N, C-alpha and C positions, 0 to 999 in steps of 0.2 A: 870851559870845557878841555875835558884833557883829547888835546887832540891826535895824541903821536899814534894811533891808530886808525883810520877811518870805518875799515870795513866791520869795524866793533861799533859804531859809532850811531846814533838815533834821535833823527829830529821832533821826534813825537810827544815827547817830555817835555821838550823846549817852547811848542809853537802850539800845540793841539792838547783840548780837554773833552773830555768825553763827559757826557750825563751821567748818571746811574741810572739804572731803573726803580728801584726803590728809593730815590730821593739823592738829590746830592750829585758829588762829581767823585769823577775817579780819575787814574793815572794814564791808563789805557786800557781799551778793550779785550787786549789783549793777552795783558800778564797777568801772570798767576806770580802769587794772590797780588792784588789790586790795592793800589794805596785809593781809601776813599775818605770823604769830608765828613768832620764828626758833626754830628746834630745841631745843627745853633751858630756854625763856623759857616762864617764870609766865605764868598770866593777868593776871594782875592787872600783872606789868613791862611788858606786852604792853597793855595799856586804858587806861595812864598813859606810855605811850614819846612820847619827841617826833615822830617820826611819825602818831602817833593825835592827838596835840595841835596839829601841823602843818595836817591835816587838817582837822579841826575848826574852825579859822580861818579856811578857803578858805571858810565859809557867809556868807552874808547883805552879800555885793557885788551886783553890778551883773548877775552872772548864776551858774547853778551853775558849782561849776567844773568843768571838762576831764573829770573821770575820772567825771563821772556823766550824762556821757551817754544813757544807754541809760535814764535818767529821762523824762529833757527829750525822748527821741524819744518814748518812751511820752503823754505828757503831752499833748504838737503831734499826735499822731497821734489816741489814742482819749481822749485828760481824766484817765486814771489814772494813779497809778505806784506803787513802793512809798510813795516822799518822802510822795508824797500822803497815802495811807493811814495810813501814822505820824504822819502831821500830825494830824493830825484827832482822831488819842489820847488826845492832852495838850496843854498851855497854854504855845506857843512862849514867851510873854514871861517863865515862873518856871521852863524846863526849864535845869540846870544839870548838869555831870558830876559825881556821887556812883561810885555801880558799877549794872552794868543791872538793869531792869526788864525788859526782852526779848529772850529768848534762844529762837536760830533754829538747832535741832539735825537735823543730818544721823546717822537713826540705821545708822549703814553700808548696805551696799543687799542689806539681805531682802528679798524682795519677791516675787509669784508672779506677772509677765506679764513678756513680752518686749518693753516702748513702743520703738519705730523709732526716738524724738527722745531716748532712752534710749541709756546707755551700760554697759561692765561695773560702772563706781561708783558706779551709780545702779543697777542689777541684779542680783541672785543668779540669775536665770535665764539672762539674757547675758552673765554670764559663764562659767555647765556651757557654753553655745551654746560659744560664740567658744573654751571649749575643747577640746571636741570636736571644732569645727575650726580647730583649730589656728590662729584669729584674733590669742592674745596672747604678748605677746614671754615669755622664757623666765623673767625677772626680775619677771613679773608679783606684785604681792604684793597680796590681796583687800581692797577697800575695809573687807567685814566684823571682819576680824583686826586692822585696824590703829584698827579704833573700839571695839575690844573691848578695849585693853590704855588708849585711851584714856579709855573712858567712867568709872570711880572719881573720873576727875580732875573729868572734865566736874560731871556731878553733883554736887562736892561744891561747888564753884565758882555753879554753877543754887541749891542750899540754900539759900548763905552771904548769896545776895543779898535772898531775904523778911530777913534783917536790918534792911536796909535796906530795903524796900519794903513795902508793906499790900498791893498788891496786882501778882503777876508773869504776864507770858504770856508763852507759851511756842506759840512754832511748830515740831509735829512731823514732818519730814521720812524720807526713805529715799530709796530702797528702797519701800517700802505701811508706813508707820506701826500700821497694825490690820491687819497681818498680824506682826507684831515683836512677840516677845515679851517682849525688851527692853522696848520703848514699855507695853505695857501693865501688866509687874511695876512699873514706875518709876512711872504710874499710880496704881498701888497703893500702894505706900510713900506717896505725897503721901497717901492718901486717907489712909491707916492711920494718918498722924502729924500728921493734923490742918488741911494747909494749902490742900487741894483748895479751900475756899472761898473762898480769897484766891487764885486760880489761874483765870485763861484762858486758855482754849487755844486753840490755833487746828491743823486736823489738812489737811493736802493728802493727800487720799488716794486710790484710783480708784474705789473705790467698791463692791468686788466682796467684802469682809467685811462682816457684820456679825451675828455671833453673838450666845448671850445672854450671856457672859462682859462682852462691848463695851458688852452695854447694862446690866451692874450697871456696869462701871467707872464708863460717861461718864453716869448719870442728871444732868440737869442740876441734879435739887438736891442736889446733890452740890459743885458746879464753878462757882464765880462766872459765868464765860459759856464756852460752849463755842462756835466759829464752827468751819466745816467747807466744803473750798473742791473740789469738783468734782474731777478732769482726767478729763474728755472732748475727745475731738478727733472726734467725728463719731454718727451713730449707726447704728443697724441693725447687718448684717452688714459695713461699716466701718472701725468702731470693735474691731470685734474684732481687724480684723484689725493697726491703727495699735495696737492697745495689746493687742498678742497676743497671745493665749493667757485674756480674757476672754471671759463669758459673757451677751450684752449681755439678754438677759430678765430672770439676776439680778440683772443693776447697775441696772433698773428696776425690780425690788422693793425692794432693798434703798434705792433711794433715797427711798421714801414712807416708810421704818423712821429712816433717819438722818431727814428734816426733823426729823421726829416728838422724837426724839432732841437734837436741835442750837438752838439760839436764832439762827443766823443757818448760811442753807447758800447756798452762791454757786454758780457752774460756772465754772472757767477751761479755757480752750480753746490750748493749746502750738499755734501759727499755721506751719503751713511749706508746704513745695512738696504737702507729699504728703495735704494735706487743706487747703488751699486755694479746693479745689472743695464744699463742704462745709457751709461755713458758716451759707448759707440754710437747713440743714435742723436742723442743728443748733441754731437760732436756734428754730425754728419746734416744735423738743422742748422746750424751754427754757421756751418761752412756755407748753406745756401742764401742765409740772409748774409753773410757776408761779415759775423757779429765772432770775435775772439772769446774764449773761454776761458775762465779760468775756476779750477776747481778747491775748496773750501771744506776743510775735512771737517765734520761737526762732532766734537769735541763731546757733548753736553744736550739731552742726557746721555748716562750712559747706556745704555741698553742699543740705543739705536747707532753707535757710532762700533762702522767696521771695525776700529781699532780692535775693543773689546770684545765682537764677538765668538760665543762659545759655542757655536751651535759647528755643523758639517763645515768646514770652509769649500770644499769640491764639490758640496748638493749647491752653496753656496751661487758658486761661480763654472755651473753647471753650461757648457757650450758656451764659453768663454773662455773667450783665445785672452793664456795669462802673461804672454809674453807680449802682447799689446803696445806696439810702440810709442805710443802714450800716456796708456794707460797701467802699462807692468807692471807701475811702483807702487802704483796704488791696491791694484790688486794681490802687491805683495803686503800690503799691512794688513788685511784680513783676515785677523786670528791672532794677530800679532803680540798681545795683549792680553790673553783671552779673563773676561769674567765670568765664573760658576754663573750662573741662573740667570744672565741675561737675555738671551734669549725667550725664554718664560716670561719672564718682568715686559720683552718688547712685545709677546703675543696677546697677555693678560691686558695690556695697557691696551693695545689696539680691537680686541673683545669688548674691551670696557665702555666703543663707542658704539657699538653694534649696534642701539636703540635709536641712533640719532641719527650717524651715517651710514650709507651703501658700503657693505661689505667688498675687500681687498678683490678679490675672484671677479666681481663683474668687470675690474679694471684691470688685471695683471693675473692671470689664474696660476699662472707659473710661480709666480714668488707666489700669492697664496697655499699651495702646495707644500713649497720649501717651507711657509713657517705651519704649516698643518689650520692653516684659517679655512 
């Protein structure tokens, strides 16, 4: 790695790999475009491929590669990114390409919620909703089916990494990892094999699950370190609509337990048109529970992105302090690159679920009025 400019280095492509929702591997969840493995290509072949080597060679220059603009935008807007988070965990002066020490794995789409910001590839509930409403193509193949076919190979590659590194970091995604039997079984397997004390766990969870089984498996005495990132986008009734199917009071109860179970807990908010008005209340909630709050800008689907909002900005931010000391820069992004027709697409999408889900007006009559729902 060219280390002449440490400010533009990134450890991710050297030590971490990501499973792809459609199968195979990808170089980074934030890169655009992504380098994905080809059908039939083994992990080792892809990890050492010329495409990956060329991508790694782009770091250390004057600027980050063009593929890394999402991280650049996050760093400029609110001071954090995947790149900076991973860089903090390693010594950039000694980093080299051997075998991944960090794995970010999407365990299919098994989930108990139907979040508006997600799709059928991330939620089995959304998949069922769309199947019932005939919103999926005839040739649709479930993400879960693809994952089940690939899991033995994914698992074998992860286990191999313990031969190269003292500590392995596993970022577990879904779906909802703590609702997924495959995840819990895998973690129990690591315990049985004596590998849990060499494993750092990172969970992205909707905080709806906190069972005795989870408490037993995730004992902090068993694992090297446990971080949990709670996916919360609003509070109260609005949270129950955004992450459709959750119970807010149960989430609040679970958070107290999860904080005791984990070494570190943090709230991650996926920011979209649907919750741009909820940031202040969410921040107040996090302050009460003494939880750090990080905001992640939703890019896809574009119709929900605040950046591509083509409606009336002042109407959307009505009664909002647009110069708020924490969120002013985010409010400025609303409608900064409008895409004609996005508001109508969003409204039509929400209405397409009217036969299954309760109307937005029952949870947030103000936003319902703004959207004309």
